[in-house]
N, C-alpha and C positions, 0 to 999 in steps of 0.2 A: 684697264689701267686708268688712273685718275691723277689729275694735277690740281692741287689746291693752292691758290695764291692768297697770301695774308697781307693786306694793305695796312701799313702802320699808320695809325691815326691818334691813338691815345698818347698824352704827354709822356707817360713813364716809358713807353716803347720808343717814342721819338728821341728821348734823351739817351736811351740805352737799348738799341735794337736787339742785341743778343739776349735781353730779358725775355723777349717774345720766343726766341729759340728755346730757352729754358722752360718756359710755360708749355710750349708744344711738346717738349720731351717729357715733361711731367704727365701731360695728358696721355701720351703714347704709353708710358709705363703703366698708368692706371688702367689702360685698356689692354694691357698684356702684349703690346706690340714693340718688339725690339726695333730701334731706330739707328740708321746710319746718318751722321751729319757730315756733309762734304764741306769742309772749311776752305776758305779762300787761300789761306796760307798758314804756316805754323804759328805765327803770332796770333792770328785769330783763333786757332785751335786752342792755344794756351790760355787766351783770354776767356774763351767759352768754358774751358776746363775749370778755371778759377771761379767763374761766375756760378757754375753748377753747384759749387759747394756752399755758396752764400745767398743765392737769390731768394730762397724761402727757408726760414729757420725751422719750419715744421715739415719740410720735405727732404727726402733723400732720393736722389736719382743716380743709381749706379751708372758710372760713365768712365770712359778711358780714352786717351788719345791713342790711335792706332800706331803701333810700333814703339810706344813709350814704356811698355810694361815688361821689358826683358829682364830676366834675372841673371845670376852669374853663370848658369848653365846654358843660357840662350833660349830658355823656354819663354813663351810669350805671356806667361802669367795669367792665362785664361782670357786673353783678348776677345775671343769669339763669344765669351760668356757675358761681356758687359752689355747691359740693356741699351745703353746709348754709346755708340762707338763714334768718336770724332776723328775724321780722316783728313789730314792735310794732303795736298796734292801729291807729295812724294810717297805717301803710303798706298801700297797696292792691296786693296781690300775688295772682296766681292760685295756687290750690292745686296742690300736687304730688301724685303718687300716694302718697307717704309723708309723713304729717303728724304732728308731735309737738305736742300741745296742752297749753299751760300756762295757758290762759285759763279763765274761770269758766263758760263755756257749751260745749255740745257743738258739734263742727265740723259745719257745714252745707255742702252742695255735694258735688262729685264728687272722690273719692279712692279709692285701693285699700285703704289701711291707715292707721288712726289709732292713735297711741300716747298713752296717758294715764298720767301719773305721779301715784300716790296717796300723799299724805303719811302719815308714820308716826303723826301725831297723830290719834287716833280722832275727836276733835271736828271735824276738818277733812275727814273722809271723806264726809259727807252729800251734798255736791254731786256727788261722783264716783259715788255709788250711784245718784243721779238720772240721771246721764249713762249709766251702764250700762243702766238701764231704757229711756232714750231710744234708744240705739243698738240694743238688742234689739228694740224696737218697729219700728225701721226695717229689721230683717232682717239686721243685721250679725252675722257670726260673732264671738263674744266669747271672749277668752282672758284668764287671770289668771296673773301671775308674781310670786313673792315674791323681792324683791331685797334 
C-alpha cells in the first residue's frame, strides 16, 4: 500500500485546489485506474462534479457523485461503472484500489494507493502531517510531490 502526498505550490492550484484533483483523476483515467474521491461534504462533491466538466476542454473524465444517479425505478444508473466516483460522507461506497482523500481523517480500510492533497496554506498542513505519521505507522510506502 502506498500514500502519495501532493503539495500545492503552483499558482493555478493555489487559486483552485480542486483543479489538482481533476488533473489527478485525468491521469488515473489515462492509466486505466478507476478512482474513488472522498469529498469533504456534498458541497465540495458538487463543486468537483462541476469542475470535472470544464477544467480541460480537450478531456472527458467520466465521473459521478455517489448516490446521485438514481432513475425512476431506483436503479443506480451504473454508479459502479463511473471511472471517477465522487463520494460525499453520507454515501456508503466501497473503497477502490485508488482513493483520493479530501476528508479530514486518514483513509481506513483496504486500498492499494491513497492520494492526499496538501493545501498551500502552511496553517492548514497540520492535519496532513498527522496523516503522514498515521500512514507511516501502518507501514504504507510514502511519497511526496510538489505540484
